[in-house]
N, C-alpha and C positions, 0 to 999 in steps of 0.2 A: 796393685800399687805401682804407680809409674816411678821410674828412676828420676832422680833430680838432674836437671841440666844447669848450665851456667846461669840462665835467666832465673830459674827457681832459687838458686843459691843467692843471687843478687837481691831478689825480693825478700828472702828470709833475712839476709844480713841487714837490709835497709829497715825492715820492721823490728828487728832486734835492737837496732840503734835508736829508732824512734817509731814506736807502735802507732803514734798519732799522725804519721806522715800522710799527707793527702795524695790522692791518686794522680792529680795533675803534676805535682812535684816528682813523684815516683816515676811517672810516665816520661817526664823530661829527662830525668837522670838515666833511665834505662833505654831511652829512645824507642819506646814501644807505646802504642796507644793505650788508653785507660781500660778499655773493655777486656783485652787479653790479660792485662795485669790483674784486674778484678777476678776474672775467671780462674787464673792461676792461683790466686790467694784462696779462693773458695775451694779449689781442688786440694791445695796444701792443707787447709783446715779439715776438710772432709776425710782425707787420707791419714790425718793424725800427725803430720809433720809440724803443724802449728797447733799447739795444745790450748792456747788461750792468750789473753792480753792482760797485763798487770801494770800497776803503778809501783815503782820501786821507792820504798819509804826509807828515810834515814832513821835507823833505830835510835840513835842518840837524841835526835830531835823529838821523838815521841816518848822519851824517857826509858828506853830499854838498851842501855849502852853495853851491858855485859853479855858477851858471847862465850858459851862454854861448849866444848866438844866432849861428849861422854861416850866412852867405850863400854859396852855391856856384854856380858856373856850369860847364856841361859843354862840352866841345870840339865834340862832335857831337850833334845833336838828332834822330836817327832813332829809331824805335821800339825797335830792338834795344839801342842804347846806353842809352836811358832806362830800359828794363826791367831791364837789368843793374845800372845804378846803384841803382834802387829795391830790388832784391833784396839787394844788398850793404849798403845802408843799414839795411834791416830786420834784418840780422844783427849790427849793432853795438849792444850793450846800453846804452852811454852816451847814445845818441841816443833821446830820449824822444818827440820829435815831428818830423815832416818834412812840409813843405808845398811843393807846386809853386807858383811865383809868377810874376807878370808883372813886367817891368821890367828892371833891369840884370842881376840874378841870376836863376837858374832855380829854385833851391830854398832854403828857409829851414829850418835844423835847430835844434832846441832840444836842447842837450846839458847834462847834469847830471854834475858832477865834484866831487872832493874839494878841489882847490886848483890853482894855476897850474902846478905841476910835473906834476900829473895831466893838465891840459889840454895841456901840451907833449907828453907821451907820447901822448896821444890823437891829436893832430894828426899827429905824425911816424910813429907806429906803426900807426895805423888810417885816419884820414881821407885822408891822402895816398896810401894804398894802394888807395883806391876808384877803380875804372877810370873814366876819362873826365873827372875833375875838372880843370879848367884854371885856375880862379880861385876864391879864397876870401877872405872878409872876416869877421872876428869882432867881436862886441860883447859886453862883459861886463856882467852885471846888477850894479848897485851897490845897488839897493834895489827892493823890490816895492811898487808903488803900488796896483795892483788885480789880484786873481787870484780869479775866481769860477768855480764849476763849475755853478751853477744860474742859469738864465735865467728872468726873470719872464714872458716871452712877451707882455708888454703891447703890444709893437709888432705882434703878429700881428692880422690881420683875420679874425675868426671868422665862420663862416656865420651869417647872421641868420635868425631864424624869420619866416616870412611870415605876415602878419596876414590872417586870413580875413575878407573883407568879407561882410556879411550883405546879401542881396538886399533891395531896398527893398520889393518886393511881399510878401516873406516877413515883414518887420517889420510891414507894414500889416495882414496877416491876423491876426497875433497880438493886435492891439489890439482 
C-alpha cells in the first residue's frame, strides 16, 4: 500500500466534497492531466482508501427525523457473544452505525427513526431481542451542530521530498 502524497489527498478531498466531479474539472483544479488522476483514483479505490461512493440523504426529508444514540453493554465479552451481537446488529435496518467503545458501555449505536413511538417499538421489538445486551442508555438528538463527511486532512503529516545536496567539489568544477 503506497503512502498518500499531497495529490492523493487533494483528489480524496475533492471527491469527498463532490463525488460526481468530472475528470476535466478535477484535472483543471489540480493542474494534472486526466489520465494520471484516473489512475490515482483507481489505485486509491483498489488499496481501500476510497471505500465507495454514496448519496447523502436528508433524513428529515424522507421522514426519519429522529436520531438516537444508544449505548449498550453486553453481559458476556467472549468472542462468540461479541460476534453474535455484531451479526444481529448488522441485520437491523434502523441502526445506521455501530462502534465498539471503551468506557462504561461496550457499543455505541446510531439509530434513525420516525418518532418516539417508532423508537419505543424499535427498543421493545428489536433491540431488546438482541442476544447478550444487559444494559442500555439512549440520548436523543435535539439539534445537529456539526455533521461533515469530508475531512480536510490538514492534520496529516505528509511525506516530505528530500532535498538533494550538491557536492561542494561538483559546484567548484562548474565554476
